[in-house]
Every structure is written in C-alpha cells, then in structure tokens.
MARVEX-220293 format. One record per residue (C-alpha): x, y negated, z; residue number from 1; chain. Coordinates in steps of 0.05 Angstrom, whole numbers. Layout:
// MARVEX-220293
+--------+--------+--------+-----+-------+
:   east :  north :     up :  nr : kette :
+--------+--------+--------+-----+-------+
:      X :      Y :      Z : NUM :     A :
...
+--------+--------+--------+-----+-------+
***
This chain:
// MARVEX-220293
+--------+--------+--------+-----+-------+
:   east :  north :     up :  nr : kette :
+--------+--------+--------+-----+-------+
:   -771 :   -231 :     -3 :   1 :     A :
:   -711 :   -202 :     34 :   2 :     A :
:   -648 :   -206 :     -9 :   3 :     A :
:   -591 :   -156 :     -7 :   4 :     A :
:   -536 :   -174 :     42 :   5 :     A :
:   -484 :   -170 :    -13 :   6 :     A :
:   -511 :   -232 :    -48 :   7 :     A :
:   -521 :   -272 :     15 :   8 :     A :
:   -446 :   -280 :     24 :   9 :     A :
:   -431 :   -304 :    -46 :  10 :     A :
:   -401 :   -373 :    -53 :  11 :     A :
:   -434 :   -415 :   -108 :  12 :     A :
:   -388 :   -432 :   -166 :  13 :     A :
:   -356 :   -500 :   -156 :  14 :     A :
:   -344 :   -504 :   -231 :  15 :     A :
:   -417 :   -493 :   -247 :  16 :     A :
:   -440 :   -543 :   -195 :  17 :     A :
:   -395 :   -597 :   -225 :  18 :     A :
:   -418 :   -579 :   -295 :  19 :     A :
:   -491 :   -584 :   -275 :  20 :     A :
:   -481 :   -652 :   -243 :  21 :     A :
:   -443 :   -677 :   -305 :  22 :     A :
:   -500 :   -653 :   -350 :  23 :     A :
:   -550 :   -688 :   -306 :  24 :     A :
:   -513 :   -754 :   -313 :  25 :     A :
:   -505 :   -744 :   -387 :  26 :     A :
:   -580 :   -733 :   -394 :  27 :     A :
:   -589 :   -802 :   -363 :  28 :     A :
:   -549 :   -831 :   -421 :  29 :     A :
:   -483 :   -840 :   -384 :  30 :     A :
:   -417 :   -830 :   -419 :  31 :     A :
:   -389 :   -773 :   -377 :  32 :     A :
:   -323 :   -741 :   -397 :  33 :     A :
:   -321 :   -668 :   -374 :  34 :     A :
:   -254 :   -637 :   -356 :  35 :     A :
:   -284 :   -576 :   -322 :  36 :     A :
:   -287 :   -531 :   -383 :  37 :     A :
:   -257 :   -462 :   -377 :  38 :     A :
:   -260 :   -447 :   -451 :  39 :     A :
:   -224 :   -471 :   -514 :  40 :     A :
:   -258 :   -528 :   -552 :  41 :     A :
:   -244 :   -494 :   -618 :  42 :     A :
:   -294 :   -452 :   -656 :  43 :     A :
:   -281 :   -378 :   -665 :  44 :     A :
:   -237 :   -367 :   -728 :  45 :     A :
:   -278 :   -358 :   -790 :  46 :     A :
:   -251 :   -289 :   -809 :  47 :     A :
:   -276 :   -262 :   -742 :  48 :     A :
:   -345 :   -292 :   -753 :  49 :     A :
:   -347 :   -263 :   -823 :  50 :     A :
:   -328 :   -194 :   -798 :  51 :     A :
:   -384 :   -196 :   -746 :  52 :     A :
:   -436 :   -218 :   -798 :  53 :     A :
:   -412 :   -163 :   -846 :  54 :     A :
:   -419 :   -110 :   -792 :  55 :     A :
:   -492 :   -130 :   -780 :  56 :     A :
:   -507 :   -131 :   -854 :  57 :     A :
:   -477 :    -62 :   -860 :  58 :     A :
:   -523 :    -35 :   -805 :  59 :     A :
:   -472 :    -33 :   -748 :  60 :     A :
:   -525 :    -53 :   -697 :  61 :     A :
:   -532 :     10 :   -655 :  62 :     A :
:   -503 :     36 :   -590 :  63 :     A :
:   -428 :     49 :   -586 :  64 :     A :
:   -389 :     92 :   -537 :  65 :     A :
:   -393 :     62 :   -467 :  66 :     A :
:   -318 :     46 :   -465 :  67 :     A :
:   -319 :     13 :   -534 :  68 :     A :
:   -311 :     30 :   -607 :  69 :     A :
:   -252 :     76 :   -623 :  70 :     A :
:   -230 :     27 :   -678 :  71 :     A :
:   -227 :    -30 :   -627 :  72 :     A :
:   -189 :     12 :   -577 :  73 :     A :
:   -140 :     29 :   -632 :  74 :     A :
:   -128 :    -46 :   -646 :  75 :     A :
:   -118 :    -58 :   -572 :  76 :     A :
:    -68 :     -1 :   -568 :  77 :     A :
:    -30 :    -30 :   -627 :  78 :     A :
:    -31 :    -99 :   -595 :  79 :     A :
:      1 :    -71 :   -531 :  80 :     A :
:     54 :    -35 :   -571 :  81 :     A :
:     70 :    -97 :   -612 :  82 :     A :
:     68 :   -149 :   -557 :  83 :     A :
:     93 :   -112 :   -495 :  84 :     A :
:    125 :    -50 :   -524 :  85 :     A :
:     81 :     -4 :   -481 :  86 :     A :
:     41 :     56 :   -503 :  87 :     A :
:    -31 :     72 :   -483 :  88 :     A :
:    -78 :    127 :   -504 :  89 :     A :
:   -151 :    116 :   -520 :  90 :     A :
:   -173 :    147 :   -453 :  91 :     A :
:   -131 :     94 :   -418 :  92 :     A :
:   -171 :     36 :   -448 :  93 :     A :
:   -240 :     10 :   -431 :  94 :     A :
:   -274 :    -47 :   -468 :  95 :     A :
:   -326 :    -86 :   -429 :  96 :     A :
:   -372 :   -146 :   -435 :  97 :     A :
:   -318 :   -197 :   -421 :  98 :     A :
:   -256 :   -193 :   -377 :  99 :     A :
:   -299 :   -216 :   -318 : 100 :     A :
:   -344 :   -155 :   -326 : 101 :     A :
:   -284 :   -109 :   -333 : 102 :     A :
:   -256 :   -137 :   -267 : 103 :     A :
:   -324 :   -128 :   -234 : 104 :     A :
:   -327 :    -56 :   -258 : 105 :     A :
:   -256 :    -43 :   -234 : 106 :     A :
:   -270 :    -65 :   -163 : 107 :     A :
:   -335 :    -26 :   -161 : 108 :     A :
:   -298 :     36 :   -183 : 109 :     A :
:   -237 :     25 :   -138 : 110 :     A :
:   -260 :     -2 :    -71 : 111 :     A :
:   -294 :     29 :    -11 : 112 :     A :
:   -322 :    -11 :     47 : 113 :     A :
:   -266 :    -47 :     84 : 114 :     A :
:   -212 :    -37 :     31 : 115 :     A :
:   -168 :    -99 :     24 : 116 :     A :
:   -147 :   -135 :    -40 : 117 :     A :
:    -90 :   -185 :    -35 : 118 :     A :
:   -108 :   -249 :    -72 : 119 :     A :
:    -54 :   -303 :    -81 : 120 :     A :
:    -80 :   -374 :    -74 : 121 :     A :
:    -95 :   -415 :   -115 : 122 :     A :
:   -140 :   -363 :   -146 : 123 :     A :
:   -193 :   -357 :   -200 : 124 :     A :
:   -260 :   -368 :   -167 : 125 :     A :
:   -290 :   -299 :   -182 : 126 :     A :
:   -235 :   -255 :   -152 : 127 :     A :
:   -257 :   -259 :    -79 : 128 :     A :
:   -331 :   -256 :    -96 : 129 :     A :
:   -322 :   -193 :   -138 : 130 :     A :
:   -282 :   -160 :    -83 : 131 :     A :
:   -336 :   -176 :    -32 : 132 :     A :
:   -390 :   -150 :    -79 : 133 :     A :
:   -353 :    -83 :    -78 : 134 :     A :
:   -354 :    -84 :     -1 : 135 :     A :
:   -280 :   -100 :     -2 : 136 :     A :
:   -243 :   -153 :     38 : 137 :     A :
:   -204 :   -209 :      4 : 138 :     A :
:   -137 :   -222 :     38 : 139 :     A :
:   -108 :   -290 :     18 : 140 :     A :
:    -34 :   -304 :     11 : 141 :     A :
:    -15 :   -376 :     -2 : 142 :     A :
:     25 :   -390 :    -64 : 143 :     A :
:     63 :   -452 :    -39 : 144 :     A :
:     71 :   -513 :    -83 : 145 :     A :
:    146 :   -512 :    -72 : 146 :     A :
:    146 :   -442 :   -103 : 147 :     A :
:    104 :   -464 :   -163 : 148 :     A :
:     42 :   -435 :   -128 : 149 :     A :
:     70 :   -364 :   -134 : 150 :     A :
:     76 :   -314 :    -77 : 151 :     A :
:    141 :   -281 :    -55 : 152 :     A :
:    157 :   -208 :    -40 : 153 :     A :
:    163 :   -224 :     34 : 154 :     A :
:     94 :   -256 :     35 : 155 :     A :
:     66 :   -195 :      0 : 156 :     A :
:     99 :   -148 :     50 : 157 :     A :
:     71 :   -186 :    109 : 158 :     A :
:      0 :   -183 :     80 : 159 :     A :
:      0 :   -107 :     70 : 160 :     A :
:    -39 :    -64 :    119 : 161 :     A :
:    -62 :      8 :    118 : 162 :     A :
:   -126 :    -16 :     84 : 163 :     A :
:    -91 :    -52 :     26 : 164 :     A :
:   -114 :    -23 :    -40 : 165 :     A :
:    -91 :    -73 :    -92 : 166 :     A :
:    -60 :   -141 :   -107 : 167 :     A :
:    -80 :   -188 :   -162 : 168 :     A :
:    -27 :   -222 :   -205 : 169 :     A :
:    -53 :   -274 :   -254 : 170 :     A :
:      1 :   -299 :   -302 : 171 :     A :
:     -8 :   -349 :   -333 : 172 :     A :
:    -51 :   -372 :   -276 : 173 :     A :
:   -119 :   -403 :   -274 : 174 :     A :
:   -118 :   -455 :   -244 : 175 :     A :
:    -44 :   -472 :   -239 : 176 :     A :
:    -18 :   -452 :   -308 : 177 :     A :
:     45 :   -422 :   -276 : 178 :     A :
:     81 :   -359 :   -301 : 179 :     A :
:    117 :   -306 :   -261 : 180 :     A :
:    187 :   -292 :   -286 : 181 :     A :
:    214 :   -222 :   -299 : 182 :     A :
:    255 :   -224 :   -235 : 183 :     A :
:    195 :   -245 :   -194 : 184 :     A :
:    151 :   -191 :   -223 : 185 :     A :
:    204 :   -138 :   -211 : 186 :     A :
:    210 :   -159 :   -138 : 187 :     A :
:    135 :   -159 :   -127 : 188 :     A :
:    128 :    -94 :   -165 : 189 :     A :
:    180 :    -59 :   -120 : 190 :     A :
:    138 :    -77 :    -59 : 191 :     A :
:     76 :    -49 :    -93 : 192 :     A :
:    112 :     16 :   -112 : 193 :     A :
:    139 :     25 :    -41 : 194 :     A :
:     70 :     17 :    -12 : 195 :     A :
:     29 :     51 :    -67 : 196 :     A :
:    -12 :    -12 :    -82 : 197 :     A :
:    -48 :    -20 :   -148 : 198 :     A :
:    -27 :    -81 :   -187 : 199 :     A :
:    -85 :   -116 :   -222 : 200 :     A :
:    -50 :   -158 :   -276 : 201 :     A :
:    -97 :   -210 :   -305 : 202 :     A :
:    -66 :   -231 :   -370 : 203 :     A :
:   -125 :   -266 :   -403 : 204 :     A :
:    -83 :   -329 :   -419 : 205 :     A :
:    -22 :   -292 :   -445 : 206 :     A :
:    -24 :   -323 :   -515 : 207 :     A :
:    -29 :   -395 :   -488 : 208 :     A :
:     43 :   -407 :   -464 : 209 :     A :
:     83 :   -471 :   -478 : 210 :     A :
:    151 :   -504 :   -481 : 211 :     A :
:    191 :   -441 :   -498 : 212 :     A :
:    164 :   -404 :   -437 : 213 :     A :
:    148 :   -331 :   -445 : 214 :     A :
:     93 :   -287 :   -417 : 215 :     A :
:    117 :   -221 :   -388 : 216 :     A :
:     71 :   -165 :   -367 : 217 :     A :
:     92 :   -129 :   -303 : 218 :     A :
:     71 :    -64 :   -337 : 219 :     A :
:    126 :    -70 :   -390 : 220 :     A :
:    183 :    -73 :   -339 : 221 :     A :
:    186 :      1 :   -322 : 222 :     A :
:    147 :     66 :   -332 : 223 :     A :
:    133 :     67 :   -257 : 224 :     A :
:    104 :     -3 :   -257 : 225 :     A :
:     62 :     13 :   -318 : 226 :     A :
:     32 :     72 :   -281 : 227 :     A :
:     19 :     27 :   -220 : 228 :     A :
:    -14 :    -28 :   -261 : 229 :     A :
:    -82 :    -40 :   -292 : 230 :     A :
:    -80 :    -96 :   -344 : 231 :     A :
:   -140 :   -141 :   -353 : 232 :     A :
:   -145 :   -179 :   -418 : 233 :     A :
:   -192 :   -200 :   -474 : 234 :     A :
:   -203 :   -243 :   -534 : 235 :     A :
:   -241 :   -300 :   -500 : 236 :     A :
:   -184 :   -349 :   -490 : 237 :     A :
:   -134 :   -325 :   -543 : 238 :     A :
:   -184 :   -325 :   -600 : 239 :     A :
:   -235 :   -376 :   -574 : 240 :     A :
:   -288 :   -322 :   -566 : 241 :     A :
:   -314 :   -337 :   -496 : 242 :     A :
:   -387 :   -327 :   -515 : 243 :     A :
:   -374 :   -262 :   -550 : 244 :     A :
:   -360 :   -227 :   -483 : 245 :     A :
:   -306 :   -178 :   -501 : 246 :     A :
:   -253 :   -160 :   -450 : 247 :     A :
:   -215 :    -96 :   -435 : 248 :     A :
:   -172 :    -59 :   -385 : 249 :     A :
:   -113 :    -12 :   -395 : 250 :     A :
:    -86 :     34 :   -342 : 251 :     A :
:    -91 :    100 :   -305 : 252 :     A :
:   -138 :    147 :   -343 : 253 :     A :
:   -175 :    171 :   -280 : 254 :     A :
:   -190 :     99 :   -259 : 255 :     A :
:   -210 :     81 :   -331 : 256 :     A :
:   -254 :    143 :   -333 : 257 :     A :
:   -290 :    122 :   -269 : 258 :     A :
:   -299 :     52 :   -296 : 259 :     A :
:   -327 :     81 :   -361 : 260 :     A :
:   -378 :    123 :   -322 : 261 :     A :
:   -400 :     62 :   -283 : 262 :     A :
:   -405 :     19 :   -346 : 263 :     A :
:   -449 :     73 :   -379 : 264 :     A :
:   -501 :     60 :   -324 : 265 :     A :
:   -496 :    -16 :   -325 : 266 :     A :
:   -485 :    -43 :   -396 : 267 :     A :
:   -488 :     21 :   -437 : 268 :     A :
:   -435 :    -11 :   -482 : 269 :     A :
:   -405 :    -78 :   -501 : 270 :     A :
:   -444 :   -115 :   -554 : 271 :     A :
:   -433 :    -78 :   -620 : 272 :     A :
:   -428 :   -139 :   -664 : 273 :     A :
:   -379 :   -173 :   -617 : 274 :     A :
:   -335 :   -111 :   -618 : 275 :     A :
:   -329 :   -115 :   -694 : 276 :     A :
:   -310 :   -188 :   -686 : 277 :     A :
:   -256 :   -168 :   -636 : 278 :     A :
:   -229 :   -116 :   -685 : 279 :     A :
:   -220 :   -172 :   -736 : 280 :     A :
:   -189 :   -216 :   -683 : 281 :     A :
:   -132 :   -167 :   -672 : 282 :     A :
:   -127 :   -137 :   -741 : 283 :     A :
:   -131 :   -203 :   -779 : 284 :     A :
:    -88 :   -265 :   -783 : 285 :     A :
:    -60 :   -293 :   -718 : 286 :     A :
:    -48 :   -361 :   -748 : 287 :     A :
:   -110 :   -392 :   -716 : 288 :     A :
:    -84 :   -368 :   -648 : 289 :     A :
:    -18 :   -404 :   -659 : 290 :     A :
:    -52 :   -467 :   -685 : 291 :     A :
:    -94 :   -470 :   -623 : 292 :     A :
:    -34 :   -457 :   -578 : 293 :     A :
:      5 :   -514 :   -611 : 294 :     A :
:    -54 :   -561 :   -603 : 295 :     A :
:    -58 :   -546 :   -528 : 296 :     A :
:     17 :   -554 :   -522 : 297 :     A :
:     14 :   -622 :   -555 : 298 :     A :
:    -43 :   -645 :   -510 : 299 :     A :
:     -6 :   -620 :   -448 : 300 :     A :
:     58 :   -656 :   -465 : 301 :     A :
:     21 :   -721 :   -477 : 302 :     A :
:    -29 :   -722 :   -421 : 303 :     A :
:     18 :   -695 :   -367 : 304 :     A :
:     62 :   -756 :   -370 : 305 :     A :
:      1 :   -801 :   -362 : 306 :     A :
:    -28 :   -761 :   -305 : 307 :     A :
:     34 :   -765 :   -260 : 308 :     A :
:     32 :   -841 :   -266 : 309 :     A :
:    -32 :   -843 :   -226 : 310 :     A :
:    -18 :   -867 :   -154 : 311 :     A :
:    -19 :   -809 :   -105 : 312 :     A :
:    -19 :   -754 :   -159 : 313 :     A :
:     37 :   -703 :   -161 : 314 :     A :
:     35 :   -645 :   -210 : 315 :     A :
:     80 :   -587 :   -230 : 316 :     A :
:     79 :   -583 :   -305 : 317 :     A :
:     39 :   -521 :   -326 : 318 :     A :
:     73 :   -468 :   -368 : 319 :     A :
:      9 :   -436 :   -396 : 320 :     A :
:    -67 :   -433 :   -397 : 321 :     A :
:   -101 :   -501 :   -408 : 322 :     A :
:   -107 :   -532 :   -339 : 323 :     A :
:    -71 :   -586 :   -300 : 324 :     A :
:    -72 :   -575 :   -224 : 325 :     A :
:    -47 :   -638 :   -190 : 326 :     A :
:    -40 :   -646 :   -115 : 327 :     A :
:    -82 :   -708 :   -100 : 328 :     A :
:    -78 :   -708 :    -24 : 329 :     A :
:    -41 :   -774 :    -24 : 330 :     A :
:    -90 :   -806 :    -73 : 331 :     A :
:   -148 :   -785 :    -27 : 332 :     A :
:   -113 :   -819 :     31 : 333 :     A :
:    -98 :   -881 :     -9 : 334 :     A :
:   -171 :   -888 :    -31 : 335 :     A :
:   -201 :   -874 :     37 : 336 :     A :
:   -241 :   -811 :     22 : 337 :     A :
:   -249 :   -755 :     73 : 338 :     A :
:   -227 :   -699 :     26 : 339 :     A :
:   -216 :   -679 :    -46 : 340 :     A :
:   -288 :   -656 :    -54 : 341 :     A :
:   -314 :   -726 :    -36 : 342 :     A :
:   -261 :   -757 :    -81 : 343 :     A :
:   -284 :   -713 :   -139 : 344 :     A :
:   -357 :   -730 :   -129 : 345 :     A :
:   -341 :   -805 :   -129 : 346 :     A :
:   -298 :   -796 :   -191 : 347 :     A :
:   -357 :   -765 :   -227 : 348 :     A :
:   -410 :   -814 :   -203 : 349 :     A :
:   -370 :   -878 :   -209 : 350 :     A :
:   -316 :   -865 :   -262 : 351 :     A :
:   -358 :   -814 :   -301 : 352 :     A :
:   -302 :   -762 :   -303 : 353 :     A :
:   -319 :   -690 :   -284 : 354 :     A :
:   -262 :   -651 :   -252 : 355 :     A :
:   -264 :   -589 :   -208 : 356 :     A :
:   -241 :   -596 :   -135 : 357 :     A :
:   -188 :   -546 :   -115 : 358 :     A :
:   -228 :   -521 :    -55 : 359 :     A :
:   -263 :   -473 :   -102 : 360 :     A :
:   -195 :   -443 :   -119 : 361 :     A :
:   -169 :   -438 :    -47 : 362 :     A :
:   -127 :   -502 :    -54 : 363 :     A :
:   -165 :   -560 :    -21 : 364 :     A :
:   -111 :   -612 :    -36 : 365 :     A :
:   -115 :   -604 :   -111 : 366 :     A :
:   -159 :   -618 :   -172 : 367 :     A :
:   -166 :   -576 :   -234 : 368 :     A :
:   -169 :   -614 :   -300 : 369 :     A :
:   -179 :   -576 :   -365 : 370 :     A :
:   -145 :   -603 :   -427 : 371 :     A :
:   -190 :   -561 :   -472 : 372 :     A :
:   -219 :   -623 :   -503 : 373 :     A :
:   -195 :   -675 :   -553 : 374 :     A :
:   -133 :   -717 :   -538 : 375 :     A :
:   -175 :   -780 :   -547 : 376 :     A :
:   -223 :   -759 :   -491 : 377 :     A :
:   -166 :   -735 :   -448 : 378 :     A :
:   -130 :   -801 :   -452 : 379 :     A :
:   -195 :   -838 :   -437 : 380 :     A :
:   -209 :   -794 :   -377 : 381 :     A :
:   -140 :   -803 :   -347 : 382 :     A :
:   -145 :   -878 :   -358 : 383 :     A :
:   -211 :   -878 :   -320 : 384 :     A :
:   -182 :   -838 :   -263 : 385 :     A :
:   -122 :   -885 :   -259 : 386 :     A :
:   -166 :   -946 :   -256 : 387 :     A :
:   -213 :   -913 :   -206 : 388 :     A :
:   -155 :   -898 :   -158 : 389 :     A :
:   -125 :   -968 :   -165 : 390 :     A :
:   -193 :  -1001 :   -153 : 391 :     A :
:   -204 :   -962 :    -89 : 392 :     A :
:   -135 :   -980 :    -63 : 393 :     A :
:   -149 :  -1055 :    -65 : 394 :     A :
+--------+--------+--------+-----+-------+
***
C-alpha cells in the first residue's frame, strides 16, 4: 500500500517510544520509575466526574454544535474575563477534542503550502509535525539557555520572511517550564504587529505556576495584540482531565469560523459528556486546582535541589508546568556516552529510570523529567540517576 506523503515525513514521538520501552521492562517484572509523563498524577476532581455522570443520566448524550456547547463557551468567556481581563464573544471561541486537536485544526485552517511558522526551541514535540501536516514549513529559532530558553525580538525579526504566517509562544513552556515576562511579550508582540504575524499563544499550563511567578497572556497586553493572537488552552493540565479531551481556542472570528467548519467535517463535535465535565471544571470550585498546584510546587522545590547535585547536570529552575529540563551534556561526556539519547537509553535499561531525551524537543543536550509523580518516587529516581552517573565515571 502506498501511503500519503504527508505521513511519511512525520517524526515518531520520542515520548511514546520511551514510554513503550519502560512498559516493556515493567512487564518483565522490573522496577522501572517513569518520569516521562505529560499528565498530572491526580484524578479528575470529583465534582467534575459527578457533573459528567449526571449529564449522561439526564440524557445529554447527543450531538452538540461543532464548536462546542453554548454553556461551555460561556464559562470559557467568563474565565478569560476573570483571569486575563479580556472579552470574547461566542463566535470567537471554538471547543475541540483536546488542545492538540485545536492546534491541528488551526494549522489546517491557516496554512497554505510553503507557509512558514516560527517555532522557538525547545518546543513541544507536536508543533513542527502539525505544521508539516498542513503543508507548512517549521522555522526553528533557538531559545538559548542563557536567556532561559526564550527567544528575543531580534531573533524573531531575523527569522521572518515573506512566507512567515505565525509564531508560537508557549508560556509556561513544555519542556522548559519557563515563563515570558510582560516586557518580553510586549517586545515580541511589537515585532509581530509590525510584520502582521499571527501569534499562537499556547497557555495550557497557565494554572501551574510556582514561587510567586505569574502567567501573563500576550493577548491581555493591548487590544492590538489581542486581535493578533489566538489563544490555545484547555482543562487537561489545570484540572487533571487529560483523557477527557477538551481544549479550546479564542481569537479572530473569521479564523475561528474556518476552524469550526473544518471541525464539523472531522469530529462533528467534542465529546458531549466531556463538555459537561468541563463546564463543571470552570463553574465549580477551583480548590482542587490550587491543591494540585501546591503539590507540584512542593515537589519541584524538593527535587530540584537534589537534581543539580548530580555530576554534570545543570538546570535552570522551572517557573511553571511540571517538567525539569536539565542540560546533561557534561554528564554525557563524564560517563563516556556518544550523546544524550544513548545516555537516556542506558539510564532506562541499567538504572530503570525513564526520562525523555531533549532531541525530541529540539534540544539535544537536555533531558526532560516530569515531576508529575509522587515525591517518594521522584527522590528514588534522582538517587538512581545520581548513582548511575557516579558509577560510570569510575
């Protein structure tokens, strides 16, 4: 069978490959600690589950509008007003089957063949693949470690061509956990306004911010930037609802309308029951969100200090999300491995700790470790990594 060219260029998910290998070793009875998870280790709050069950029992099991239930859109609109102080209308909102699906739909609706999307590195693994699937061209701009892995206005200017259609800003970032400041966003936004470039602001980790840091949406900084921005968000990370698959976008009504038309021919609508759960997520108590945030903050502040004691590991302390992204180039040299990928494989096979090599995020000198697991397991994993490195140095 001859496959479509668009799928032949896709890069397999590094995260899934590591997860599969870890599961294989676990099935052999080995005590593997997995730090590759991209989802909270908490269950969905009970009031959300109850609302979803109630909706099914009340017969809410039919199709909904392609862009989502009006009641859910209303809660999203209220959330934007409360959190960012910005106003959206219902025709400026689309709800999709997870933020990933919303991003996919965005690029399908936005890009023509050869259009370029600027993607800062390190990046979330699906950004470049989704751009390529829409016949677009990913253009990478390196967020340097000395700049907390964030890009500068000058770097953005230099990457712009007459084919540039959009730039992605992910704050807090997966995989680095870093946040853009208001001043940084204003400077990047000015470049985008001058060159009429759409800003794709991925804010999926906005509720998971630590140590008195604050998330700022570029869309809240001026009416002009709001018009130039499409916000991507969802309940997956904030409310531990990864499997429910509810994400959304807010932005220009023509673009949202095009995305809605496309979604009507792909998914018909987001899962009805999950939408009722998402309504409860935003309309109900936010205490579980804060409890989870505090738990992640506590884990980060404990495990970070242990991680930077490992020989050859350097790490900027994350400000959000739930990942550590240490530079381990020196550790790889000290232990005699050819690269971080080989180091990660050995770490899994010999120390039974699963981490994700940074090559999958466009940062080959780094590792991504998720602290979305218990503190006990985190401490055990870091101890194993420490002992592994020291044993290989001897």
